[in-house]
ZAMARGU-4260 file (C-alpha; in steps of 0.2 Angstrom, whole numbers, plus 5000, padded with zeros to 4 digits):
<rodrens>
0) 5000/5000/5000 | 5014/5012/5004 | 5021/5010/4986 | 5006/5019/4980 | 5010/5034/4990
5) 5028/5035/4984 | 5022/5037/4967 | 5010/5051/4972 | 5021/5060/4984 | 5028/5073/4972
10) 5011/5077/4965 | 5003/5078/4982 | 5016/5089/4989 | 5014/5101/4974 | 4995/5101/4978
15) 4998/5104/4996 | 5010/5118/4993 | 4998/5126/4981 | 4983/5125/4994 | 4994/5132/5008
20) 5000/5146/4997 | 4982/5150/4992 | 4975/5149/5009 | 4990/5159/5016 | 4988/5173/5003
25) 4969/5174/5006 | 4972/5176/5024 | 4985/5189/5022 | 4973/5199/5011 | 4960/5198/5024
30) 4972/5203/5039 | 4968/5221/5045 | 4982/5233/5048 | 4984/5235/5067 | 4980/5253/5072
35) 4989/5262/5086 | 4977/5265/5100 | 4978/5275/5116 | 4991/5270/5128 | 4998/5274/5145
40) 5016/5272/5141 | 5028/5285/5147 | 5044/5290/5139 | 5054/5281/5152 | 5043/5268/5162
45) 5049/5263/5179 | 5061/5249/5181 | 5056/5234/5192 | 5069/5223/5200 | 5058/5207/5199
50) 5053/5210/5181 | 5068/5218/5174 | 5084/5216/5185 | 5082/5200/5194 | 5082/5189/5177
55) 5098/5198/5171 | 5107/5195/5188 | 5101/5177/5189 | 5107/5173/5171 | 5124/5181/5173
60) 5128/5183/5192 | 5119/5171/5203 | 5130/5156/5200 | 5145/5164/5209 | 5135/5178/5219
65) 5119/5169/5223 | 5111/5157/5236 | 5124/5143/5235 | 5137/5146/5248 | 5148/5133/5242
70) 5151/5142/5225 | 5150/5160/5231 | 5164/5171/5227 | 5171/5187/5235 | 5159/5185/5249
75) 5145/5194/5239 | 5127/5190/5236 | 5118/5199/5223 | 5102/5189/5226 | 5098/5199/5242
80) 5101/5217/5247 | 5105/5215/5266 | 5116/5205/5277 | 5135/5204/5278 | 5136/5198/5260
85) 5121/5208/5254 | 5123/5218/5238 | 5118/5235/5246 | 5133/5244/5253 | 5145/5231/5246
90) 5143/5232/5228 | 5128/5243/5225 | 5126/5261/5231 | 5107/5266/5229 | 5106/5282/5218
95) 5124/5282/5215 | 5129/5273/5199 | 5147/5279/5199 | 5150/5273/5217 | 5142/5256/5213
100) 5155/5242/5210 | 5143/5232/5200 | 5141/5246/5187 | 5160/5247/5185 | 5162/5228/5183
105) 5148/5226/5170 | 5154/5241/5159 | 5173/5238/5161 | 5184/5238/5146 | 5197/5228/5156
110) 5194/5209/5154 | 5202/5206/5170 | 5188/5217/5179 | 5173/5213/5167 | 5158/5204/5174
115) 5153/5191/5170 | 5171/5185/5166 | 5175/5181/5148 | 5180/5163/5153 | 5163/5160/5160
120) 5156/5159/5142 | 5141/5170/5147 | 5136/5184/5136 | 5141/5201/5143 | 5128/5214/5147
125) 5122/5223/5131 | 5118/5242/5131 | 5100/5240/5134 | 5103/5229/5149 | 5116/5240/5157
130) 5104/5255/5154 | 5091/5245/5164 | 5103/5242/5178 | 5109/5260/5178 | 5091/5267/5179
135) 5087/5254/5193 | 5102/5260/5203 | 5098/5278/5201 | 5080/5275/5206 | 5086/5268/5223
140) 5091/5250/5219 | 5075/5244/5228 | 5075/5225/5230 | 5058/5216/5229 | 5053/5199/5236
145) 5053/5186/5222 | 5036/5187/5214 | 5033/5168/5214 | 5037/5166/5232 | 5024/5179/5238
150) 5006/5172/5241 | 4995/5178/5227 | 4982/5191/5231 | 4967/5198/5221 | 4974/5213/5211
155) 4964/5229/5209 | 4953/5229/5194 | 4962/5236/5179 | 4957/5252/5170 | 4957/5250/5151
160) 4954/5261/5136 | 4939/5251/5130 | 4927/5246/5144 | 4915/5240/5131 | 4927/5227/5123
165) 4924/5215/5138 | 4919/5216/5157 | 4929/5200/5161 | 4944/5201/5172 | 4954/5191/5160
170) 4951/5203/5145 | 4954/5218/5156 | 4971/5213/5161 | 4976/5209/5143 | 4969/5225/5136
175) 4978/5235/5149 | 4994/5228/5144 | 4990/5231/5125 | 4985/5249/5130 | 5002/5252/5138
180) 5010/5247/5121 | 4997/5256/5111 | 4991/5241/5103 | 4974/5234/5100 | 4967/5216/5102
185) 4962/5207/5086 | 4944/5204/5080 | 4935/5189/5085 | 4937/5173/5074 | 4923/5167/5064
190) 4911/5153/5070 | 4919/5139/5061 | 4937/5143/5068 | 4930/5145/5085 | 4921/5129/5085
195) 4936/5119/5079 | 4948/5128/5091 | 4937/5125/5106 | 4933/5107/5102 | 4951/5103/5100
200) 4956/5112/5116 | 4943/5103/5127 | 4942/5086/5119 | 4957/5084/5108 | 4946/5080/5093
205) 4939/5090/5079 | 4920/5094/5077 | 4909/5083/5067 | 4901/5091/5051 | 4883/5091/5059
210) 4890/5100/5074 | 4897/5113/5063 | 4881/5116/5055 | 4872/5117/5071 | 4884/5129/5079
215) 4885/5141/5064 | 4866/5142/5065 | 4865/5145/5084 | 4880/5157/5084 | 4872/5168/5071
220) 4856/5169/5081 | 4864/5172/5099 | 4883/5171/5099 | 4886/5172/5118 | 4873/5159/5122
225) 4878/5147/5109 | 4896/5149/5114 | 4893/5146/5133 | 4882/5131/5128 | 4896/5124/5117
230) 4908/5126/5131 | 4897/5117/5144 | 4893/5103/5132 | 4912/5100/5128 | 4917/5101/5147
235) 4904/5087/5151 | 4910/5076/5137 | 4919/5060/5142 | 4932/5065/5129 | 4937/5080/5140
240) 4945/5069/5153 | 4954/5059/5140 | 4962/5075/5132 | 4966/5084/5148 | 4973/5069/5157
245) 4986/5067/5143 | 4995/5082/5148 | 4995/5077/5166 | 5003/5060/5161 | 5017/5069/5152
250) 5020/5079/5168 | 5021/5064/5179 | 5031/5053/5166 | 5018/5040/5165 | 5023/5024/5156
255) 5019/5005/5154 | 5036/5000/5158 | 5050/5002/5171 | 5062/5011/5159 | 5081/5007/5162
260) 5090/4991/5158 | 5077/4977/5154 | 5062/4989/5154 | 5050/4977/5161 | 5031/4979/5160
265) 5023/4988/5174 | 5004/4989/5176 | 4999/5007/5180 | 4983/5007/5170 | 4972/5010/5185
270) 4982/5027/5188 | 4980/5032/5170 | 4961/5029/5171 | 4959/5038/5188 | 4967/5053/5180
275) 4954/5053/5166 | 4940/5050/5178 | 4946/5064/5190 | 4945/5077/5176 | 4929/5071/5170
280) 4921/5071/5187 | 4929/5088/5191 | 4938/5082/5206 | 4944/5098/5215 | 4962/5101/5211
285) 4967/5102/5229 | 4960/5084/5232 | 4968/5079/5216 | 4985/5084/5223 | 4982/5078/5240
290) 4977/5061/5235 | 4992/5059/5224 | 5005/5064/5237 | 4997/5055/5251 | 4981/5045/5246
295) 4986/5030/5255 | 4987/5039/5272 | 4969/5044/5273 | 4961/5035/5289 | 4951/5023/5277
300) 4957/5026/5260 | 4945/5022/5246 | 4950/5013/5230 | 4953/5030/5221 | 4964/5037/5235
305) 4974/5021/5234 | 4976/5022/5215 | 4980/5041/5216 | 4995/5037/5228 | 5002/5027/5214
310) 5009/5044/5208 | 5023/5040/5220 | 5027/5024/5210 | 5029/5031/5192 | 5047/5033/5193
315) 5060/5023/5183 | 5065/5007/5192 | 5080/4996/5188 | 5079/4977/5188 | 5087/4966/5202
320) 5106/4963/5200 | 5110/4978/5189 | 5115/4990/5203 | 5117/4990/5222 | 5100/4990/5231
325) 5105/5005/5241 | 5110/5015/5225 | 5093/5010/5217 | 5083/5016/5232 | 5091/5033/5233
330) 5088/5035/5214 | 5070/5031/5216 | 5067/5043/5230 | 5076/5057/5221 | 5065/5054/5206
335) 5049/5055/5217 | 5055/5072/5225 | 5059/5079/5208 | 5042/5074/5202 | 5034/5083/5216
340) 5044/5098/5214 | 5040/5099/5195 | 5022/5094/5195 | 5016/5104/5210 | 5029/5117/5215
345) 5035/5122/5198 | 5053/5122/5205 | 5069/5113/5200 | 5072/5106/5217 | 5083/5093/5211
350) 5096/5106/5208 | 5099/5106/5227 | 5103/5087/5227 | 5122/5089/5227 | 5124/5107/5234
355) 5113/5122/5238 | 5103/5128/5223 | 5114/5141/5214 | 5099/5151/5209 | 5084/5148/5221
360) 5084/5149/5240 | 5084/5130/5241 | 5097/5123/5252 | 5104/5105/5251 | 5096/5102/5268
365) 5080/5108/5262 | 5080/5096/5248 | 5084/5081/5259 | 5070/5087/5271 | 5058/5085/5257
370) 5067/5069/5252 | 5063/5062/5269 | 5044/5062/5266 | 5047/5049/5252 | 5061/5039/5259
375) 5050/5027/5269 | 5042/5017/5256 | 5039/4999/5261 | 5045/4992/5244 | 5060/4983/5236
380) 5070/4996/5227 | 5072/4985/5211 | 5061/4974/5201 | 5062/4955/5203 | 5053/4949/5187
385) 5051/4931/5195 | 5040/4939/5209 | 5030/4951/5197 | 5013/4944/5190 | 5003/4954/5177
390) 5015/4969/5179 | 5010/4972/5197 | 5025/4976/5208 | 5023/4976/5227 | 5016/4985/5236
395) 4999/4984/5228 | 4981/4983/5234 | 4968/4971/5228 | 4949/4975/5225 | 4940/4959/5221
400) 4921/4960/5219 | 4910/4950/5230 | 4908/4936/5217 | 4926/4935/5214 | 4930/4934/5233
405) 4917/4921/5236 | 4924/4910/5221 | 4942/4913/5227 | 4937/4908/5245 | 4929/4892/5239
410) 4944/4888/5228 | 4956/4891/5243 | 4946/4879/5254 | 4946/4866/5240 | 4965/4869/5238
415) 4967/4867/5257 | 4957/4851/5257 | 4968/4844/5243 | 4983/4849/5251 | 4978/4840/5267
420) 4977/4824/5256 | 4992/4827/5246 | 5004/4832/5261 | 5004/4815/5270 | 5005/4805/5254
425) 5019/4816/5247 | 5028/4815/5264 | 5027/4796/5264 | 5033/4795/5246 | 5048/4806/5250
430) 5051/4794/5265 | 5050/4778/5255 | 5060/4785/5241 | 5074/4790/5253 | 5073/4773/5261
435) 5075/4764/5245 | 5090/4775/5241 | 5098/4771/5258 | 5095/4752/5255 | 5104/4754/5238
440) 5119/4762/5247 | 5121/4750/5261 | 5115/4733/5254 | 5129/4721/5251 | 5133/4716/5234
445) 5124/4700/5230 | 5135/4685/5225 | 5129/4669/5216 | 5111/4664/5221 | 5106/4647/5227
450) 5099/4642/5210 | 5115/4647/5202 | 5125/4637/5215 | 5113/4622/5212 | 5117/4622/5193
455) 5135/4623/5196 | 5146/4608/5191 | 5156/4610/5206 | 5145/4610/5222 | 5155/4615/5237
460) 5148/4615/5255 | 5140/4632/5260 | 5148/4639/5275 | 5138/4646/5289 | 5145/4663/5285
465) 5139/4662/5267 | 5122/4656/5273 | 5120/4671/5284 | 5125/4682/5270 | 5112/4675/5259
470) 5098/4677/5272 | 5103/4695/5274 | 5102/4698/5255 | 5085/4690/5254 | 5079/4701/5269
475) 5085/4717/5260 | 5077/4711/5244 | 5061/4708/5253 | 5061/4725/5261 | 5065/4733/5244
480) 5051/4724/5236 | 5039/4730/5250 | 5044/4748/5249 | 5043/4748/5230 | 5026/4741/5231
485) 5021/4754/5243 | 5029/4768/5232 | 5019/4762/5217 | 5003/4761/5226 | 5006/4779/5233
490) 5011/4787/5217 | 4996/4785/5206 | 4983/4793/5218 | 4996/4806/5223 | 4998/4811/5204
495) 4979/4812/5202 | 4978/4823/5217 | 4992/4834/5211 | 4984/4836/5194 | 4968/4841/5202
500) 4978/4854/5213 | 4987/4861/5197 | 4971/4862/5188 | 4962/4871/5202 | 4977/4882/5205
505) 4976/4887/5186 | 4958/4891/5188 | 4961/4901/5203 | 4975/4911/5195 | 4963/4915/5181
510) 4950/4922/5193 | 4964/4931/5202 | 4970/4938/5185 | 4953/4947/5184 | 4954/4955/5201
515) 4956/4974/5201 | 4973/4978/5207 | 4983/4994/5209 | 5001/4999/5213 | 5001/5010/5229
520) 5012/5020/5240 | 5015/5012/5257 | 5024/5017/5273 | 5036/5006/5283 | 5031/5003/5301
525) 5049/5009/5307 | 5053/5026/5299 | 5069/5025/5289 | 5082/5039/5294 | 5086/5052/5281
530) 5103/5060/5279 | 5110/5074/5268 | 5120/5064/5255 | 5137/5072/5253 | 5139/5078/5235
535) 5123/5068/5232 | 5131/5051/5233 | 5121/5037/5239 | 5135/5030/5250 | 5141/5046/5258
540) 5128/5050/5272 | 5131/5067/5281 | 5120/5076/5293 | 5104/5068/5298 | 5088/5078/5293
545) 5070/5078/5298 | 5055/5080/5287 | 5052/5098/5282 | 5049/5111/5268 | 5060/5124/5261
550) 5062/5138/5274 | 5058/5152/5262 | 5040/5145/5260 | 5026/5146/5273 | 5029/5134/5288
555) 5023/5116/5288 | 5009/5113/5300 | 5008/5095/5307 | 4995/5084/5315 | 5008/5073/5325
560) 5025/5074/5332 | 5033/5068/5315 | 5027/5076/5299 | 5018/5064/5287 | 5016/5065/5268
565) 4998/5070/5272 | 5005/5085/5281 | 5015/5089/5266 | 5000/5087/5254 | 4990/5099/5265
570) 5004/5111/5265 | 5005/5110/5246 | 4987/5116/5244 | 4986/5128/5258 | 4979/5145/5253
575) 4995/5153/5259 | 5006/5142/5248 | 5012/5154/5234 | 5016/5141/5221 | 5003/5127/5219
580) 4988/5137/5212 | 4999/5148/5201 | 5008/5133/5194 | 4992/5124/5190 | 4983/5139/5183
585) 4998/5143/5172 | 4998/5125/5165 | 4980/5126/5161 | 4983/5142/5152 | 4996/5134/5142
590) 4984/5121/5136 | 4974/5134/5127 | 4987/5147/5121 | 5002/5136/5118 | 5013/5145/5130
595) 5009/5149/5149 | 5008/5166/5156 | 5025/5160/5163 | 5033/5153/5148 | 5044/5142/5158
600) 5030/5132/5166 | 5042/5119/5173 | 5052/5133/5182 | 5045/5147/5193 | 5062/5150/5200
605) 5074/5164/5197 | 5080/5155/5181 | 5062/5154/5174 | 5054/5169/5165 | 5044/5182/5173
610) 5025/5182/5170 | 5019/5191/5154 | 5004/5196/5164 | 5008/5194/5183 | 4992/5202/5189
615) 4981/5191/5178 | 4991/5176/5184 | 4987/5180/5202 | 4969/5184/5198 | 4966/5167/5191
620) 4976/5158/5205 | 4966/5167/5219 | 4950/5164/5210 | 4954/5146/5207 | 4957/5143/5226
625) 4941/5153/5230 | 4931/5142/5219 | 4936/5127/5228 | 4949/5122/5216 | 4936/5120/5202
630) 4946/5115/5187 | 4931/5116/5174 | 4926/5133/5181 | 4944/5139/5178 | 4944/5132/5160
635) 4927/5139/5156 | 4933/5156/5163 | 4948/5156/5151 | 4938/5150/5135 | 4924/5162/5138
640) 4936/5177/5137 | 4937/5188/5122 | 4956/5185/5123 | 4953/5167/5119 | 4941/5171/5105
645) 4952/5182/5095 | 4957/5178/5077 | 4974/5171/5076 | 4978/5181/5060 | 4993/5193/5060
650) 5003/5203/5048 | 5021/5198/5046 | 5026/5214/5055 | 5015/5209/5070 | 5021/5191/5070
655) 5039/5197/5070 | 5036/5209/5084 | 5028/5195/5095 | 5031/5178/5088 | 5025/5169/5104
660) 5010/5180/5106 | 5016/5184/5123 | 5005/5200/5123 | 4989/5190/5119 | 4985/5202/5105
665) 4978/5188/5094 | 4971/5171/5096 | 4982/5155/5098 | 4989/5146/5083 | 5001/5132/5084
670) 5004/5114/5078 | 4994/5101/5086 | 5002/5088/5097 | 5006/5070/5091 | 4991/5062/5099
675) 4979/5076/5092 | 4985/5073/5075 | 4983/5054/5075 | 4966/5055/5084 | 4959/5067/5072
680) 4964/5057/5057 | 4955/5042/5065 | 4940/5052/5071 | 4937/5061/5055 | 4938/5044/5045
685) 4926/5036/5056 | 4938/5023/5063 | 4942/5030/5080 | 4936/5018/5094 | 4926/5027/5108
690) 4929/5013/5121 | 4937/5021/5137 | 4949/5014/5150 | 4956/4997/5152 | 4973/4989/5146
695) 4985/4999/5136 | 4984/4994/5117 | 4998/4992/5104 | 4993/4999/5087 | 5004/4993/5072
700) 5022/4999/5071 | 5037/4992/5061 | 5043/4975/5067 | 5059/4973/5076 | 5059/4990/5085
705) 5057/4983/5103 | 5069/4969/5099 | 5082/4982/5095 | 5082/4989/5113 | 5077/4974/5123
710) 5090/4964/5132 | 5077/4950/5134 | 5073/4947/5116 | 5056/4955/5118 | 5046/4958/5102
715) 5032/4970/5098 | 5016/4961/5095 | 5002/4973/5088 | 4984/4971/5094 | 4970/4967/5082
720) 4953/4974/5078 | 4945/4989/5087 | 4960/4990/5099 | 4971/4997/5084 | 4960/5012/5083
725) 4958/5017/5101 | 4963/5035/5107 | 4981/5038/5109 | 4981/5040/5127 | 4978/5022/5128
730) 4993/5017/5118 | 5006/5006/5126 | 5021/5017/5131 | 5037/5008/5132 | 5050/5019/5139
735) 5065/5011/5129 | 5055/5013/5113 | 5040/5024/5114 | 5027/5023/5099 | 5036/5031/5084
740) 5020/5039/5078 | 5021/5049/5094 | 5039/5053/5097 | 5042/5058/5079 | 5029/5072/5082
745) 5038/5077/5098 | 5030/5067/5111 | 5042/5063/5126 | 5048/5046/5130 | 5042/5048/5148
750) 5059/5046/5156 | 5057/5063/5165 | 5043/5075/5170 | 5039/5086/5155 | 5029/5102/5158
755) 5029/5108/5140 | 5033/5099/5123 | 5043/5105/5109 | 5034/5109/5093 | 5044/5106/5077
760) 5040/5104/5058 | 5052/5091/5051 | 5054/5081/5035 | 5053/5065/5046 | 5036/5071/5052
765) 5030/5074/5034 | 5036/5056/5029 | 5027/5049/5044 | 5010/5057/5040 | 5011/5053/5021
770) 5017/5035/5023 | 5011/5028/5039 | 4999/5013/5035 | 4987/5017/5049 | 4984/5034/5042
775) 4982/5028/5024 | 4969/5015/5030 | 4960/5030/5038 | 4961/5040/5022 | 4954/5025/5012
780) 4940/5024/5025 | 4936/5042/5023 | 4936/5040/5004 | 4923/5026/5005 | 4912/5039/5015
785) 4915/5052/5002 | 4910/5041/4988 | 4893/5039/4996 | 4890/5057/4993 | 4883/5065/4977
790) 4897/5068/4965 | 4896/5087/4965 | 4897/5088/4984 | 4912/5076/4987 | 4926/5088/4987
795) 4917/5100/4999 | 4912/5085/5010 | 4930/5078/5011 | 4938/5096/5014 | 4925/5101/5027
800) 4926/5084/5036 | 4945/5086/5038 | 4947/5104/5041 | 4930/5110/5047 | 4931/5124/5034
805) 4923/5125/5017 | 4934/5126/5002 | 4934/5141/4991 | 4932/5140/4972 | 4951/5140/4969
810) 4954/5126/4981 | 4940/5116/4974 | 4948/5118/4957 | 4966/5113/4963 | 4959/5097/4972
815) 4948/5093/4956 | 4964/5094/4946 | 4973/5082/4958 | 4958/5070/4958 | 4958/5070/4939
820) 4977/5067/4938 | 4976/5053/4951 | 4962/5044/4941 | 4973/5044/4925 | 4988/5038/4935
825) 4978/5023/4943 | 4969/5019/4927 | 4985/5014/4919 | 4992/5006/4935 | 4981/4991/4940
830) 4994/4984/4952 | 4995/4999/4962 | 4976/5000/4963 | 4975/4982/4969 | 4988/4987/4983
835) 4978/5002/4988 | 4962/4993/4988 | 4968/4977/4997 | 4955/4970/5008 | 4940/4980/5001
840) 4927/4970/4992 | 4925/4979/4975 | 4923/4970/4959 | 4924/4983/4945 | 4941/4990/4941
845) 4934/5007/4938 | 4927/5008/4955 | 4944/5003/4962 | 4952/5017/4952 | 4940/5029/4960
850) 4943/5023/4977 | 4962/5024/4975 | 4961/5042/4968 | 4950/5048/4982 | 4961/5039/4995
855) 4976/5048/4990 | 4966/5065/4989 | 4960/5062/5007 | 4978/5058/5013 | 4983/5074/5005
860) 4970/5084/5015 | 4976/5075/5031 | 4993/5083/5027 | 4988/5101/5024 | 4995/5113/5037
865) 4978/5119/5042 | 4974/5101/5047 | 4989/5099/5058 | 4987/5117/5066 | 4975/5124/5078
870) 4970/5142/5074
</rodrens>
C-alpha cells in the first residue's frame, strides 16, 4: 500500500503547497492593519527589580554571587540586598551609579575586571541591559521579594481604554497591557474557527460536520449563548477527561514499563484511568493533589485514593542485579522528589541534590528534608521479574468483587482440602524414596544365588557365614520389594491429586487475574532515617535531617510529632502556599494558548521567565482557590474570554514583533500535538474507537523496534481489531522505545517529567504522515464515505470533514485537478490500485480506480498545514 504513495508524493506535495499558498495569501489579504490605540506608556517607564533586573542578575551573576554558599565568590550575594554579604553597601550604592562596583564591573573595558568574566562563556551585558541596571540603581536599587514566592492576592481591577470590549477580568488585564504598548486586540474569529479551536482544546478532537452546521446556526442567532452552551457541552464530554489527562501523564512521566536496563512491564493502568476519571468528574484540584501525594494515608482510603497514591510509583526502576540496592533506592526517592517539585511546585528542586541551589533559595538540607517524606516506602528498590505477575510490583492493593472473593474463598478451601490429602502422601513418598536410596547404598553386593549354585558343576559345601549372608540379602530384597510396592501404590493417587491441585490452581490464577489491582504507596512501620548525602552520593551520608519544607516558603503545619506525607500534601494546597495554584493555573493556560503566562511552566524560580501578565496570573490563581479548586470553572473562565476568541491572524510585522503571542493580541495558533494529529485522522475517518479505560493497546508499528532495545529478546506484537483504533492516550508506552508515531511528532519518552513539549516541523514528520499505513487506511475509510455522497458535493464534503472549513472555488479547482490526475495515473496502474484497495470488496476495476484516487486525495487533505494546526 505504501508503494502507491511513493508514486503520488511529488504530485501531492505540489498540491499541498499550492493550497497552503492560496490559503495563506487569502488570509494575508484579509488581515487588517493594526492601528495604534491610546496607551499609558511614558517616555521612560519605571524599572522593576523582579521584572527587569532579577532575570539579568540570575542569568549572569547568581552562579557565583547567589544562594549557593559553596560556590559563592568574593563574599558577595547579589540575590539579596542585606546581610554581611548583601549587595547594598558592598557592591551597589542606591542612587549612586558611579559609586556602585557592580556598574563598573559590568561596563569595564578591562577583561580582568569585566563581569561576567569572559572565561565564564556568558554573554556580557548589552547596552539595553546596562541601561536598565543604571536606571534601577539611580531610582534607589529597591529589591523586591521574588514574585513567585509571595502568596497571590486579588489585584485591583484594571482600568482600560475600552470598557465595552469586555467586562471579564481576563480581558481587562490583557487589554491594559495592550494599552500600555498602544496596541489593539484582534477581531473575533469566525464561528467555524472558534468551534474547531474549542473542540480541539477541550476534547482533543475536531468537530463533526453536523456540529458545525448546528453551531453556525446557533451562533448567528445568539453568539454568547451558543458559545457558553458549546463550552458546557464539551466540558461534560467524556472525551474531555481523556484529552486533559494526557497532559498530566506527560507531567508525571507515566509509562507502561519500568524504563532502564530490561524495561520490564509495569501495570499502572488504574492510575491512568483515575486521572481521566478525575478530570471528567471535576475532582477539586486540591483533592487531586492531596490524594496523589498521600492518598494511602487517609484514615480509610478508598480505591481511588489508593490508586492516586500510585503517583509515587511512576518513577523509573531498575531490575534486580544491575546495581546495588542502596543506590537504586536513593535514585527512586530522588525521582519522586523531583516529580513533586516539578508537578506541584514548579521548581527545579533537584538542583539542590548535590549542593545548595545556585539560583533559588533551596538549600541541600531543604532538599533532603523533602526527600525524607518519600524515603520510607515499604517496597523493594528494584524489580524482581520472578515475583511480578501481570506487571503488578509490590506494594499493591487488591479490590475483588463479592463474586470474585466468594469464588476465590471456595477455591482456597478446595485447595486446602487437597493439600491435606496430598501432604501426608507426598511426605510418605519422600520417606519411601529416601529409604530405597539408603538400602541401595548399604545393601551388600549379591554374589551367586542358590539356584546358580545348584546348577554349578562343582558343588561345594556352604559355610555358615555364606548362609547368613544369603539370608541378609534375601531380607534386603524383601524390604526393597515391599517399599517399592508401597511407592507404586502411593504414586498413582498422589499424581491424580496433584493434577487436580494444578488444575484448580490454574483456575484460581485465572480468577485472580481478573481481580482489580493497583500499585500504591505504602509506609514502613519503622521510619527510615534520612541524611544529607554528601555531593549527592548514595553511599556518603552526612547530617541527619527531619521531614520539612524549604524555609523560604510558609511553615509546615503537622498533626503529629513527626510530619507525614499528608501534612506535606495539605501544606501544598494551603491557601498561603504561593506556588501550587499559580503553577496549576499557568499550565491550564498553556493548554489553550500554547505558552503559559509564565513561559517556563516547569520553572517558577529565578531561572524561569517572569509572567507576561503577573496580575492576571494572580487573579486566576486566587479565584481558582476561592472556587474550591474547580478545574472546569477555571477552564470555562479562560475560554469564555474575548482574549481566547480572537482571530489568530497577524501581519508579518505583527508576528515578528511578538512571535510567541506573549502580549495576547491575537488568538492561539500552533501545531497540534502528536496524539491530536493521530486521533483526528482516525476520528474524521470514522475509525476511532470510543471505548474508554482498560489495558493499554499496541497499534501497528514496524517490526523489530522493541527487539532492538530489549535485552530479553522481547518483540512487539500489535493488537488486532478495534484496539488498533483506540485513542492515543491508551497506547502502550514503552520507555525504551515509545510509539514512533508519537515521538516523531515530539511526544516525550516519559523518562522525565515534561511540563511543555517542543513543537517542530520536520521532513521526518511529513514522511510519517504521508506514509504511515494506519493513516492511509484512515484515508481510504474516509474516501469510502466520500463516495457515498453526490458527485458534486464530494470535494466539499471531504475538505469540510477534515478541516472544518469550506473550500473556496480556487481550492476546489486545485483538488479537482489532483483528483483527475490521480484517476489517470491509477487507470494505467492496476497493480497499484490492487495494493491500495487490498481487503476491500470491489469487483469493478473502475470503482477501484475511483477509490484509490479519492484515498490519496483524502491523505493529501490530512497533510495540509491547516489540518495539523490549531488556529
